[in-house]
N, C-alpha and C positions, 0 to 999 in steps of 0.2 A: 094551964094545961097540965095535968096531972102525967107523969113520967111513969109508963107501965111497960112489962115485957110485950115484944111484938106477938110472940103467940096468942097472948090474953086478948088482943084487939080482934073486932069483928072483921069479916072478909072485908067489908067495904073499906074500915079503917086501916086496913094492912093494904088494899089496894091504893087508898090516898098516900101514904108514905111510901109505898114502893114509886108511885108516879113522881113523888116529891124529891127524891132519891136520885132518879132517873135525870129527872131535869136538872138536879144541881151536878151532877155529873157532865152533862151535856155542856152545860155554862163553863164548867172548870176545863173541859177538852178543848171549847172554842177558844177561851182566853189563852191556853197554853200553845195552840195550834198559831193563832195570831201572833203571840210573842215571839215563836221560832220563826216564823214568816218574817218579822220585822228585822230580827236579829241575821236572817240569812241575807235579806235586802241590804242591809248596812256592811255584811261583809264584802257582797259584790261590789257595792260601791267604793269600797276602801281597797278594793283589789285582793281580799283575803284568800279568795277560792279560785279554784281553776276556771270558773265561769266567768268572774270578773277580770281575768287579766287580760291586757292587751296581747294581740298577737304580733310576734317581730317577724319582720319580713327579711 
């Protein structure tokens, strides 16, 4: 596929490019979010956050 400026593409091609970019960003966002959640859960399990500490009586 030849590389060409976005402005030279037909509206249909532009729409497809935008859809592909949006889809890629959604995948990236989901993977980053999953990694952050995993790290947060690990911190809780290791007692490194205020949520993971046991209360002293």
